[in-house]
One Martini backbone bead per residue (centre of mass of N, CA, C, O) as a GRO file, in nm:
protein
   85
    1MET     BB    1  -0.321  -2.728   0.371
    2SER     BB    2  -0.277  -2.546   0.106
    3ARG     BB    3  -0.189  -2.183   0.015
    4TYR     BB    4  -0.176  -2.219  -0.267
    5LEU     BB    5  -0.188  -2.002  -0.547
    6PRO     BB    6  -0.246  -1.934  -0.839
    7PRO     BB    7  -0.164  -1.662  -1.008
    8GLU     BB    8  -0.449  -1.606  -1.148
    9ILE     BB    9  -0.580  -1.582  -0.866
   10ARG     BB   10  -0.413  -1.397  -0.697
   11LEU     BB   11  -0.396  -1.155  -0.907
   12GLY     BB   12  -0.698  -1.134  -0.963
   13ASN     BB   13  -0.798  -1.083  -0.669
   14ASP     BB   14  -0.629  -0.823  -0.630
   15ILE     BB   15  -0.770  -0.662  -0.849
   16ALA     BB   16  -1.058  -0.684  -0.747
   17ARG     BB   17  -1.017  -0.549  -0.473
   18ALA     BB   18  -0.925  -0.273  -0.619
   19MET     BB   19  -1.247  -0.245  -0.744
   20HIS     BB   20  -1.480  -0.245  -0.512
   21HIS     BB   21  -1.549   0.077  -0.521
   22LEU     BB   22  -1.708   0.011  -0.755
   23SER     BB   23  -1.930  -0.074  -0.947
   24ALA     BB   24  -1.996  -0.375  -1.075
   25GLU     BB   25  -1.974  -0.289  -1.373
   26GLU     BB   26  -1.719  -0.123  -1.355
   27ALA     BB   27  -1.529  -0.336  -1.236
   28ALA     BB   28  -1.557  -0.549  -1.455
   29LYS     BB   29  -1.444  -0.379  -1.679
   30ALA     BB   30  -1.170  -0.302  -1.537
   31VAL     BB   31  -1.070  -0.594  -1.514
   32ALA     BB   32  -1.095  -0.670  -1.807
   33THR     BB   33  -0.907  -0.467  -1.918
   34HIS     BB   34  -0.655  -0.558  -1.759
   35LEU     BB   35  -0.642  -0.831  -1.881
   36GLN     BB   36  -0.605  -0.749  -2.177
   37LYS     BB   37  -0.356  -0.542  -2.143
   38PHE     BB   38  -0.152  -0.723  -1.923
   39TRP     BB   39  -0.210  -1.017  -1.983
   40ASP     BB   40  -0.116  -1.306  -2.065
   41PRO     BB   41  -0.266  -1.539  -2.247
   42ARG     BB   42  -0.204  -1.778  -2.054
   43MET     BB   43  -0.338  -1.646  -1.799
   44ARG     BB   44  -0.628  -1.609  -1.932
   45ARG     BB   45  -0.672  -1.913  -1.994
   46ALA     BB   46  -0.647  -2.012  -1.694
   47LEU     BB   47  -0.881  -1.842  -1.587
   48VAL     BB   48  -1.111  -1.935  -1.764
   49GLU     BB   49  -1.092  -2.236  -1.673
   50ARG     BB   50  -1.161  -2.167  -1.375
   51VAL     BB   51  -1.427  -2.041  -1.424
   52ARG     BB   52  -1.563  -2.280  -1.574
   53ALA     BB   53  -1.503  -2.483  -1.312
   54GLY     BB   54  -1.575  -2.308  -1.040
   55ASP     BB   55  -1.371  -2.173  -0.870
   56PRO     BB   56  -1.396  -2.081  -0.525
   57ARG     BB   57  -1.132  -1.882  -0.511
   58LEU     BB   58  -1.283  -1.674  -0.662
   59ASP     BB   59  -1.362  -1.378  -0.710
   60PRO     BB   60  -1.663  -1.271  -0.823
   61LEU     BB   61  -1.557  -1.036  -0.989
   62LEU     BB   62  -1.354  -1.204  -1.153
   63ALA     BB   63  -1.556  -1.378  -1.285
   64ALA     BB   64  -1.723  -1.145  -1.417
   65ALA     BB   65  -1.481  -1.022  -1.566
   66THR     BB   66  -1.424  -1.274  -1.744
   67THR     BB   67  -1.699  -1.261  -1.890
   68SER     BB   68  -1.653  -0.976  -2.007
   69TYR     BB   69  -1.413  -1.041  -2.163
   70LEU     BB   70  -1.536  -1.259  -2.346
   71GLY     BB   71  -1.761  -1.029  -2.441
   72GLY     BB   72  -1.585  -0.766  -2.496
   73GLN     BB   73  -1.607  -0.581  -2.210
   74VAL     BB   74  -1.404  -0.340  -2.294
   75ASP     BB   75  -1.176  -0.062  -2.285
   76ARG     BB   76  -1.048   0.016  -2.591
   77ALA     BB   77  -0.898   0.278  -2.530
   78GLU     BB   78  -0.726   0.173  -2.289
   79VAL     BB   79  -0.595  -0.064  -2.429
   80ALA     BB   80  -0.452   0.145  -2.651
   81GLU     BB   81  -0.315   0.274  -2.420
   82PRO     BB   82  -0.038   0.344  -2.299
   83SER     BB   83   0.166   0.267  -2.052
   84GLY     BB   84   0.343   0.416  -1.783
   85GLY     BB   85   0.588   0.170  -1.751
   0.00000   0.00000   0.00000
């Protein structure tokens, strides 16, 4: 069995793991905000497709955050803020 994970799953799961210290609601919003602010639209579309298909490799927080992103539940002030990089 292949260990390959598509980038949208691998990177999304990494981000979700980094946010697990927050409450579920805060974490979902933080991940959704990160997706909106930093991810290329093609990556977001690929992730949305995987969430809609119920891909079992997705961290449950990433799936919830994607739903939040689709519902517009992002920190708009943070999205508008320039990144430090």
